[in-house]
C-alpha positions as CSV (number, residue, x, y, z in Angstrom):
1,Q,4.8,-4.9,19.2
2,V,3.9,-3.2,15.9
3,Q,2.5,-5.5,13.2
4,L,1.3,-4.8,9.7
5,V,-0.6,-7.5,7.9
6,E,-1.5,-7.2,4.2
7,S,-4.1,-9.0,2.2
8,G,-5.8,-8.7,-1.2
9,G,-3.1,-9.5,-3.7
10,G,-3.5,-12.0,-6.5
11,L,-3.6,-12.6,-10.2
12,V,-5.7,-10.3,-12.4
13,Q,-6.0,-9.6,-16.1
14,A,-4.9,-6.2,-17.5
15,G,-7.7,-3.7,-17.0
16,G,-9.0,-5.4,-13.9
17,S,-9.1,-4.2,-10.3
18,L,-7.7,-5.4,-7.0
19,R,-8.1,-3.9,-3.5
20,L,-5.2,-4.3,-1.0
21,S,-5.7,-4.0,2.7
22,C,-3.1,-3.5,5.5
23,A,-4.1,-3.7,9.2
24,A,-1.6,-2.0,11.5
25,S,-1.6,-2.6,15.2
26,G,0.6,-2.2,18.3
27,S,1.2,1.5,18.4
28,I,-0.1,3.2,21.5
29,F,-0.8,6.5,19.9
30,G,-1.5,5.3,16.4
31,F,0.2,6.1,13.2
32,N,1.3,9.1,11.2
33,A,1.7,8.5,7.5
34,M,0.8,5.1,6.1
35,G,1.4,3.9,2.5
36,W,2.3,1.4,0.0
37,Y,5.5,0.6,-1.8
38,R,6.1,-1.9,-4.6
39,Q,9.0,-4.0,-5.8
40,A,8.7,-4.9,-9.4
41,P,11.0,-7.6,-11.0
42,G,14.3,-6.0,-12.0
43,K,13.3,-2.6,-10.7
44,E,14.0,-0.5,-7.6
45,R,11.4,-0.3,-4.9
46,E,9.1,2.7,-5.5
47,V,6.5,4.6,-3.5
48,V,3.1,3.9,-4.9
49,A,0.9,6.0,-2.6
50,V,0.9,7.6,0.8
51,V,-1.8,9.0,3.1
52,T,-1.2,11.2,6.1
53,R,-3.0,11.0,9.4
54,G,-5.0,14.1,8.2
55,G,-6.0,12.4,5.0
56,T,-3.7,14.1,2.5
57,T,-2.7,11.7,-0.3
58,N,0.2,11.5,-2.7
59,Y,0.7,9.1,-5.6
60,A,3.4,8.0,-8.0
61,D,2.9,9.5,-11.4
62,S,2.5,6.0,-12.8
63,V,-0.6,5.3,-10.8
64,K,-2.3,8.7,-10.7
65,G,-5.9,8.4,-11.8
66,R,-6.0,4.6,-11.4
67,F,-5.1,3.9,-7.7
68,V,-6.8,5.3,-4.6
69,I,-5.3,5.1,-1.1
70,S,-7.4,5.5,2.0
71,R,-7.3,4.7,5.7
72,D,-9.8,4.2,8.4
73,I,-9.9,5.0,12.1
74,K,-8.9,1.4,13.0
75,N,-5.4,1.9,11.4
76,T,-6.2,-0.1,8.3
77,V,-4.9,1.4,5.0
78,Y,-6.4,0.4,1.7
79,L,-5.2,0.6,-1.9
80,Q,-7.9,0.4,-4.6
81,M,-6.2,-0.5,-7.8
82,N,-8.2,0.0,-11.0
83,G,-7.1,-0.2,-14.7
84,L,-4.3,-2.5,-13.8
85,K,-1.4,-2.9,-16.2
86,P,1.2,-5.6,-16.6
87,E,3.8,-3.1,-15.3
88,D,1.9,-2.9,-12.0
89,T,3.1,-6.4,-11.3
90,G,5.2,-6.7,-8.1
91,I,5.2,-7.2,-4.4
92,Y,3.3,-4.6,-2.6
93,C,4.3,-3.7,0.9
94,C,2.5,-1.4,3.3
95,Y,4.3,0.7,5.9
96,A,3.3,2.9,8.8
97,E,5.1,5.4,10.9
98,T,4.3,5.3,14.6
99,R,3.3,8.6,16.2
100,E,5.4,8.1,19.4
101,T,8.7,7.1,17.9
102,H,8.4,8.0,14.2
103,I,9.8,4.6,13.3
104,H,8.6,3.0,10.0
105,Y,7.3,-0.5,10.2
106,W,6.8,-2.8,7.2
107,G,4.5,-5.6,6.3
108,K,5.7,-8.7,4.6
109,G,4.2,-7.9,1.3
110,T,1.6,-9.3,-1.0
111,L,2.1,-10.3,-4.6
112,V,0.1,-8.7,-7.4
113,T,0.4,-10.2,-10.8
114,V,-1.2,-8.6,-13.8
115,S,-1.4,-10.7,-17.0
116,S,-1.6,-9.2,-20.4
């Protein structure tokens, strides 16, 4: 059974930093792309950052230069968030696509709150 467990959310002042982690497990052959979405209050869900199995990364324009996504060989994906702004507030969910079925699985999300 595929599971994704996030950690690292919390309350931080504007300009501060947080590091999110998401441990993925349960896929026999591992995962293809892994990434992070966020759901901000009153806004649609948006892709924040994605990293492929080969290490290629993509970012939303709103976080370029501030956020860094990475992954390790143990199928944990990280999101280093620097220079946080109040508009970064939201629930951050990680996802991973299994190699064998190409199905996307989601974590339950972790809340990030940035105060002004």
